[in-house]
PDB file as gemmi writes it, atoms N, CA and C in Angstrom:
CRYST1    1.000    1.000    1.000  90.00  90.00  90.00 P 1                      
ATOM      1  N   MET A   1      24.008   9.269  20.806  1.00  0.00           N  
ATOM      2  CA  MET A   1      24.271   8.234  19.817  1.00  0.00           C  
ATOM      3  C   MET A   1      23.400   8.264  18.707  1.00  0.00           C  
ATOM      4  N   GLN A   2      23.995   8.225  17.346  1.00  0.00           N  
ATOM      5  CA  GLN A   2      23.094   8.538  16.096  1.00  0.00           C  
ATOM      6  C   GLN A   2      22.534   7.207  15.754  1.00  0.00           C  
ATOM      7  N   PRO A   3      21.305   7.359  15.168  1.00  0.00           N  
ATOM      8  CA  PRO A   3      20.688   6.035  14.966  1.00  0.00           C  
ATOM      9  C   PRO A   3      21.412   5.369  13.686  1.00  0.00           C  
ATOM     10  N   ALA A   4      21.062   4.031  13.604  1.00  0.00           N  
ATOM     11  CA  ALA A   4      22.021   3.440  12.308  1.00  0.00           C  
ATOM     12  C   ALA A   4      21.503   3.894  11.116  1.00  0.00           C  
ATOM     13  N   TYR A   5      20.368   4.418  10.934  1.00  0.00           N  
ATOM     14  CA  TYR A   5      19.985   4.886   9.542  1.00  0.00           C  
ATOM     15  C   TYR A   5      19.135   6.159   9.787  1.00  0.00           C  
ATOM     16  N   PRO A   6      19.469   7.119   8.802  1.00  0.00           N  
ATOM     17  CA  PRO A   6      18.652   8.331   8.894  1.00  0.00           C  
ATOM     18  C   PRO A   6      17.408   8.354   8.904  1.00  0.00           C  
ATOM     19  N   PRO A   7      16.650   9.091   9.203  1.00  0.00           N  
ATOM     20  CA  PRO A   7      15.055   9.073   9.167  1.00  0.00           C  
ATOM     21  C   PRO A   7      14.642   9.172   7.748  1.00  0.00           C  
ATOM     22  N   LEU A   8      13.584   8.374   7.376  1.00  0.00           N  
ATOM     23  CA  LEU A   8      13.339   8.517   5.863  1.00  0.00           C  
ATOM     24  C   LEU A   8      12.614   9.681   5.454  1.00  0.00           C  
ATOM     25  N   ALA A   9      12.871  10.315   4.570  1.00  0.00           N  
ATOM     26  CA  ALA A   9      12.327  11.517   4.075  1.00  0.00           C  
ATOM     27  C   ALA A   9      11.181  11.080   2.884  1.00  0.00           C  
ATOM     28  N   ILE A  10       9.996  11.697   3.009  1.00  0.00           N  
ATOM     29  CA  ILE A  10       9.051  11.430   1.959  1.00  0.00           C  
ATOM     30  C   ILE A  10       9.467  12.172   0.667  1.00  0.00           C  
ATOM     31  N   SER A  11       9.793  11.359  -0.452  1.00  0.00           N  
ATOM     32  CA  SER A  11      10.178  11.911  -1.593  1.00  0.00           C  
ATOM     33  C   SER A  11       9.877  10.894  -2.605  1.00  0.00           C  
ATOM     34  N   PRO A  12       9.769  11.266  -3.800  1.00  0.00           N  
ATOM     35  CA  PRO A  12       9.507  10.153  -5.055  1.00  0.00           C  
ATOM     36  C   PRO A  12      10.665   9.208  -5.021  1.00  0.00           C  
ATOM     37  N   SER A  13      10.237   8.225  -5.309  1.00  0.00           N  
ATOM     38  CA  SER A  13      11.336   7.120  -5.585  1.00  0.00           C  
ATOM     39  C   SER A  13      12.073   7.307  -6.718  1.00  0.00           C  
ATOM     40  N   PRO A  14      13.431   7.248  -6.714  1.00  0.00           N  
ATOM     41  CA  PRO A  14      14.113   7.224  -8.077  1.00  0.00           C  
ATOM     42  C   PRO A  14      13.740   6.249  -8.921  1.00  0.00           C  
ATOM     43  N   LEU A  15      13.325   5.096  -8.405  1.00  0.00           N  
ATOM     44  CA  LEU A  15      12.809   3.877  -9.363  1.00  0.00           C  
ATOM     45  C   LEU A  15      11.411   3.903  -9.947  1.00  0.00           C  
ATOM     46  N   TYR A  16      10.674   4.943  -9.328  1.00  0.00           N  
ATOM     47  CA  TYR A  16       9.280   5.033  -9.789  1.00  0.00           C  
ATOM     48  C   TYR A  16       9.286   5.745 -11.072  1.00  0.00           C  
ATOM     49  N   ARG A  17       8.702   5.413 -12.162  1.00  0.00           N  
ATOM     50  CA  ARG A  17       8.442   5.725 -13.450  1.00  0.00           C  
ATOM     51  C   ARG A  17       7.122   5.949 -13.671  1.00  0.00           C  
ATOM     52  N   HIS A  18       6.406   7.038 -13.838  1.00  0.00           N  
ATOM     53  CA  HIS A  18       5.067   7.273 -14.167  1.00  0.00           C  
ATOM     54  C   HIS A  18       4.965   7.128 -15.761  1.00  0.00           C  
ATOM     55  N   SER A  19       4.144   6.309 -16.059  1.00  0.00           N  
ATOM     56  CA  SER A  19       4.011   5.875 -17.643  1.00  0.00           C  
ATOM     57  C   SER A  19       2.515   5.903 -17.738  1.00  0.00           C  
ATOM     58  N   GLU A  20       1.972   4.824 -18.518  1.00  0.00           N  
ATOM     59  CA  GLU A  20       0.710   4.711 -18.688  1.00  0.00           C  
ATOM     60  C   GLU A  20      -0.197   4.252 -17.384  1.00  0.00           C  
ATOM     61  N   PRO A  21      -1.315   4.811 -17.315  1.00  0.00           N  
ATOM     62  CA  PRO A  21      -2.317   4.350 -16.295  1.00  0.00           C  
ATOM     63  C   PRO A  21      -2.368   2.890 -16.036  1.00  0.00           C  
ATOM     64  N   VAL A  22      -2.510   2.360 -14.927  1.00  0.00           N  
ATOM     65  CA  VAL A  22      -2.748   0.915 -14.635  1.00  0.00           C  
ATOM     66  C   VAL A  22      -4.077   0.763 -14.240  1.00  0.00           C  
ATOM     67  N   PRO A  23      -4.770  -0.144 -14.833  1.00  0.00           N  
ATOM     68  CA  PRO A  23      -6.067  -0.523 -14.578  1.00  0.00           C  
ATOM     69  C   PRO A  23      -6.466  -0.896 -12.979  1.00  0.00           C  
ATOM     70  N   PRO A  24      -7.465  -0.459 -12.420  1.00  0.00           N  
ATOM     71  CA  PRO A  24      -7.759  -0.724 -10.978  1.00  0.00           C  
ATOM     72  C   PRO A  24      -7.539  -2.173 -10.787  1.00  0.00           C  
ATOM     73  N   SER A  25      -7.982  -3.122 -11.611  1.00  0.00           N  
ATOM     74  CA  SER A  25      -7.991  -4.632 -11.273  1.00  0.00           C  
ATOM     75  C   SER A  25      -6.310  -4.928 -11.151  1.00  0.00           C  
ATOM     76  N   GLU A  26      -5.658  -4.407 -12.102  1.00  0.00           N  
ATOM     77  CA  GLU A  26      -4.006  -4.835 -12.032  1.00  0.00           C  
ATOM     78  C   GLU A  26      -3.518  -4.126 -10.797  1.00  0.00           C  
ATOM     79  N   ALA A  27      -3.943  -3.025 -10.150  1.00  0.00           N  
ATOM     80  CA  ALA A  27      -3.635  -2.316  -9.044  1.00  0.00           C  
ATOM     81  C   ALA A  27      -3.971  -3.125  -7.961  1.00  0.00           C  
ATOM     82  N   GLU A  28      -5.209  -3.687  -7.892  1.00  0.00           N  
ATOM     83  CA  GLU A  28      -5.742  -4.452  -6.971  1.00  0.00           C  
ATOM     84  C   GLU A  28      -4.766  -5.672  -6.775  1.00  0.00           C  
ATOM     85  N   ASP A  29      -4.553  -6.360  -7.823  1.00  0.00           N  
ATOM     86  CA  ASP A  29      -3.723  -7.728  -7.578  1.00  0.00           C  
ATOM     87  C   ASP A  29      -2.319  -7.323  -7.278  1.00  0.00           C  
ATOM     88  N   ALA A  30      -1.886  -6.032  -7.408  1.00  0.00           N  
ATOM     89  CA  ALA A  30      -0.507  -5.825  -7.003  1.00  0.00           C  
ATOM     90  C   ALA A  30      -0.543  -5.398  -5.368  1.00  0.00           C  
ATOM     91  N   CYS A  31      -1.458  -4.882  -4.999  1.00  0.00           N  
ATOM     92  CA  CYS A  31      -1.902  -4.561  -3.406  1.00  0.00           C  
ATOM     93  C   CYS A  31      -1.949  -5.951  -2.762  1.00  0.00           C  
ATOM     94  N   ASP A  32      -2.693  -6.675  -3.419  1.00  0.00           N  
ATOM     95  CA  ASP A  32      -2.802  -8.156  -2.785  1.00  0.00           C  
ATOM     96  C   ASP A  32      -1.491  -8.882  -2.562  1.00  0.00           C  
ATOM     97  N   LYS A  33      -0.438  -8.593  -3.566  1.00  0.00           N  
ATOM     98  CA  LYS A  33       0.697  -9.226  -3.484  1.00  0.00           C  
ATOM     99  C   LYS A  33       1.570  -8.499  -2.458  1.00  0.00           C  
ATOM    100  N   VAL A  34       1.584  -7.335  -2.353  1.00  0.00           N  
ATOM    101  CA  VAL A  34       2.257  -6.548  -1.172  1.00  0.00           C  
ATOM    102  C   VAL A  34       1.732  -7.038   0.050  1.00  0.00           C  
ATOM    103  N   LEU A  35       0.457  -7.157   0.192  1.00  0.00           N  
ATOM    104  CA  LEU A  35      -0.161  -7.722   1.605  1.00  0.00           C  
ATOM    105  C   LEU A  35       0.348  -9.050   1.852  1.00  0.00           C  
ATOM    106  N   ARG A  36       0.448  -9.861   0.904  1.00  0.00           N  
ATOM    107  CA  ARG A  36       0.809 -11.284   1.041  1.00  0.00           C  
ATOM    108  C   ARG A  36       2.292 -11.279   1.608  1.00  0.00           C  
ATOM    109  N   PHE A  37       3.140 -10.442   0.959  1.00  0.00           N  
ATOM    110  CA  PHE A  37       4.598 -10.243   1.262  1.00  0.00           C  
ATOM    111  C   PHE A  37       4.613  -9.793   2.817  1.00  0.00           C  
ATOM    112  N   VAL A  38       3.939  -8.780   3.101  1.00  0.00           N  
ATOM    113  CA  VAL A  38       4.053  -8.059   4.466  1.00  0.00           C  
ATOM    114  C   VAL A  38       3.624  -9.156   5.358  1.00  0.00           C  
ATOM    115  N   ASP A  39       2.644  -9.868   5.147  1.00  0.00           N  
ATOM    116  CA  ASP A  39       2.052 -10.813   6.102  1.00  0.00           C  
ATOM    117  C   ASP A  39       3.073 -12.018   6.267  1.00  0.00           C  
ATOM    118  N   SER A  40       4.022 -12.362   5.238  1.00  0.00           N  
ATOM    119  CA  SER A  40       4.879 -13.437   5.463  1.00  0.00           C  
ATOM    120  C   SER A  40       6.119 -12.891   6.326  1.00  0.00           C  
ATOM    121  N   GLN A  41       6.231 -11.659   6.688  1.00  0.00           N  
ATOM    122  CA  GLN A  41       7.431 -11.055   7.282  1.00  0.00           C  
ATOM    123  C   GLN A  41       7.291 -11.348   8.651  1.00  0.00           C  
ATOM    124  N   PRO A  42       8.369 -11.236   9.452  1.00  0.00           N  
ATOM    125  CA  PRO A  42       8.290 -11.319  11.055  1.00  0.00           C  
ATOM    126  C   PRO A  42       7.657 -10.123  11.526  1.00  0.00           C  
ATOM    127  N   GLN A  43       6.925 -10.435  12.732  1.00  0.00           N  
ATOM    128  CA  GLN A  43       6.004  -9.364  13.386  1.00  0.00           C  
ATOM    129  C   GLN A  43       6.943  -8.177  13.526  1.00  0.00           C  
ATOM    130  N   GLY A  44       6.437  -6.971  13.237  1.00  0.00           N  
ATOM    131  CA  GLY A  44       7.127  -5.704  13.311  1.00  0.00           C  
ATOM    132  C   GLY A  44       7.680  -5.278  12.217  1.00  0.00           C  
ATOM    133  N   PHE A  45       7.576  -6.065  10.995  1.00  0.00           N  
ATOM    134  CA  PHE A  45       8.007  -5.475   9.790  1.00  0.00           C  
ATOM    135  C   PHE A  45       7.430  -4.255   9.383  1.00  0.00           C  
ATOM    136  N   ILE A  46       6.172  -4.118   9.644  1.00  0.00           N  
ATOM    137  CA  ILE A  46       5.585  -2.820   9.646  1.00  0.00           C  
ATOM    138  C   ILE A  46       4.660  -2.676  10.674  1.00  0.00           C  
ATOM    139  N   THR A  47       4.227  -1.389  11.071  1.00  0.00           N  
ATOM    140  CA  THR A  47       3.293  -1.173  12.066  1.00  0.00           C  
ATOM    141  C   THR A  47       2.005  -1.587  11.735  1.00  0.00           C  
ATOM    142  N   ASN A  48       0.898  -1.552  12.739  1.00  0.00           N  
ATOM    143  CA  ASN A  48      -0.433  -1.953  12.612  1.00  0.00           C  
ATOM    144  C   ASN A  48      -0.942  -0.664  11.655  1.00  0.00           C  
ATOM    145  N   ALA A  49      -0.629   0.553  12.100  1.00  0.00           N  
ATOM    146  CA  ALA A  49      -1.254   1.612  11.364  1.00  0.00           C  
ATOM    147  C   ALA A  49      -0.570   1.454   9.968  1.00  0.00           C  
ATOM    148  N   GLU A  50       0.462   1.271   9.376  1.00  0.00           N  
ATOM    149  CA  GLU A  50       0.938   1.022   8.052  1.00  0.00           C  
ATOM    150  C   GLU A  50       0.172  -0.018   7.474  1.00  0.00           C  
ATOM    151  N   ARG A  51      -0.054  -1.179   8.221  1.00  0.00           N  
ATOM    152  CA  ARG A  51      -0.757  -2.253   7.489  1.00  0.00           C  
ATOM    153  C   ARG A  51      -2.228  -1.699   7.265  1.00  0.00           C  
ATOM    154  N   GLU A  52      -2.744  -0.896   8.310  1.00  0.00           N  
ATOM    155  CA  GLU A  52      -4.235  -0.515   8.076  1.00  0.00           C  
ATOM    156  C   GLU A  52      -4.290   0.390   6.911  1.00  0.00           C  
ATOM    157  N   ALA A  53      -3.170   1.337   6.632  1.00  0.00           N  
ATOM    158  CA  ALA A  53      -3.159   2.067   5.564  1.00  0.00           C  
ATOM    159  C   ALA A  53      -3.211   1.272   4.057  1.00  0.00           C  
ATOM    160  N   LEU A  54      -2.417   0.255   4.163  1.00  0.00           N  
ATOM    161  CA  LEU A  54      -2.428  -0.667   3.148  1.00  0.00           C  
ATOM    162  C   LEU A  54      -3.866  -1.176   2.722  1.00  0.00           C  
ATOM    163  N   MET A  55      -4.597  -1.608   3.979  1.00  0.00           N  
ATOM    164  CA  MET A  55      -5.757  -2.204   3.759  1.00  0.00           C  
ATOM    165  C   MET A  55      -6.801  -1.153   3.075  1.00  0.00           C  
ATOM    166  N   GLN A  56      -6.777   0.018   3.454  1.00  0.00           N  
ATOM    167  CA  GLN A  56      -7.527   1.154   3.009  1.00  0.00           C  
ATOM    168  C   GLN A  56      -7.363   1.395   1.594  1.00  0.00           C  
ATOM    169  N   ILE A  57      -5.983   1.313   1.065  1.00  0.00           N  
ATOM    170  CA  ILE A  57      -5.844   1.241  -0.282  1.00  0.00           C  
ATOM    171  C   ILE A  57      -6.470   0.278  -0.897  1.00  0.00           C  
ATOM    172  N   LYS A  58      -6.345  -1.168  -0.425  1.00  0.00           N  
ATOM    173  CA  LYS A  58      -6.979  -2.277  -0.925  1.00  0.00           C  
ATOM    174  C   LYS A  58      -8.353  -2.215  -0.973  1.00  0.00           C  
ATOM    175  N   TYR A  59      -9.072  -1.704   0.029  1.00  0.00           N  
ATOM    176  CA  TYR A  59     -10.518  -1.405  -0.125  1.00  0.00           C  
ATOM    177  C   TYR A  59     -10.912  -0.471  -1.266  1.00  0.00           C  
ATOM    178  N   ALA A  60     -10.119   0.518  -1.265  1.00  0.00           N  
ATOM    179  CA  ALA A  60     -10.314   1.611  -2.328  1.00  0.00           C  
ATOM    180  C   ALA A  60     -10.387   0.970  -3.751  1.00  0.00           C  
ATOM    181  N   LEU A  61      -9.344   0.189  -3.949  1.00  0.00           N  
ATOM    182  CA  LEU A  61      -9.171  -0.433  -5.339  1.00  0.00           C  
ATOM    183  C   LEU A  61     -10.190  -1.502  -5.403  1.00  0.00           C  
ATOM    184  N   PHE A  62     -10.433  -2.209  -4.494  1.00  0.00           N  
ATOM    185  CA  PHE A  62     -11.807  -3.217  -4.650  1.00  0.00           C  
ATOM    186  C   PHE A  62     -12.983  -2.431  -5.273  1.00  0.00           C  
ATOM    187  N   HIS A  63     -13.295  -1.375  -4.489  1.00  0.00           N  
ATOM    188  CA  HIS A  63     -14.539  -0.654  -4.759  1.00  0.00           C  
ATOM    189  C   HIS A  63     -14.273  -0.016  -6.170  1.00  0.00           C  
ATOM    190  N   ALA A  64     -13.090   0.535  -6.611  1.00  0.00           N  
ATOM    191  CA  ALA A  64     -12.809   0.873  -7.979  1.00  0.00           C  
ATOM    192  C   ALA A  64     -13.169  -0.275  -8.984  1.00  0.00           C  
ATOM    193  N   VAL A  65     -12.729  -1.396  -8.653  1.00  0.00           N  
ATOM    194  CA  VAL A  65     -12.937  -2.418  -9.543  1.00  0.00           C  
ATOM    195  C   VAL A  65     -14.343  -2.986  -9.651  1.00  0.00           C  
ATOM    196  N   THR A  66     -14.923  -3.044  -8.586  1.00  0.00           N  
ATOM    197  CA  THR A  66     -16.408  -3.602  -8.501  1.00  0.00           C  
ATOM    198  C   THR A  66     -17.322  -2.607  -8.798  1.00  0.00           C  
ATOM    199  N   GLY A  67     -17.190  -1.270  -8.679  1.00  0.00           N  
ATOM    200  CA  GLY A  67     -18.024  -0.248  -8.917  1.00  0.00           C  
ATOM    201  C   GLY A  67     -18.937  -0.107  -7.658  1.00  0.00           C  
ATOM    202  N   VAL A  68     -18.749  -0.722  -6.526  1.00  0.00           N  
ATOM    203  CA  VAL A  68     -19.547  -0.757  -5.434  1.00  0.00           C  
ATOM    204  C   VAL A  68     -19.296   0.751  -4.663  1.00  0.00           C  
ATOM    205  N   PRO A  69     -20.179   1.519  -4.427  1.00  0.00           N  
ATOM    206  CA  PRO A  69     -19.674   2.765  -3.651  1.00  0.00           C  
ATOM    207  C   PRO A  69     -19.084   2.632  -2.357  1.00  0.00           C  
ATOM    208  N   ARG A  70     -17.857   3.369  -2.122  1.00  0.00           N  
ATOM    209  CA  ARG A  70     -17.434   3.106  -0.954  1.00  0.00           C  
ATOM    210  C   ARG A  70     -18.055   4.002   0.291  1.00  0.00           C  
ATOM    211  N   GLU A  71     -18.338   3.199   1.381  1.00  0.00           N  
ATOM    212  CA  GLU A  71     -19.011   3.944   2.554  1.00  0.00           C  
ATOM    213  C   GLU A  71     -17.809   4.525   3.491  1.00  0.00           C  
ATOM    214  N   PRO A  72     -18.249   5.739   3.981  1.00  0.00           N  
ATOM    215  CA  PRO A  72     -17.225   6.414   4.732  1.00  0.00           C  
ATOM    216  C   PRO A  72     -16.922   5.655   5.917  1.00  0.00           C  
ATOM    217  N   LYS A  73     -15.750   5.789   6.374  1.00  0.00           N  
ATOM    218  CA  LYS A  73     -15.426   5.116   7.658  1.00  0.00           C  
ATOM    219  C   LYS A  73     -16.151   5.801   8.895  1.00  0.00           C  
ATOM    220  N   ARG A  74     -16.496   4.954   9.761  1.00  0.00           N  
ATOM    221  CA  ARG A  74     -17.380   5.507  10.855  1.00  0.00           C  
ATOM    222  C   ARG A  74     -16.499   5.554  12.172  1.00  0.00           C  
TER     223      ARG A  74                                                      
END                                                                             
């Protein structure tokens, strides 16, 4: 039996348009918005590993905005 949807291939989104750089604070706000959306979805919307990846991006943006050096993961 074939899956309902084909596996996702990692490729650039046709909707993504690279233009002017985004300031870190604006990117952090956008990441917060994505996390709020994800957290409002039913359990299983994304995996724990996918949420952890979003949090790592959030932490990196926070450190870029505040200038606080990022400590390596232990």
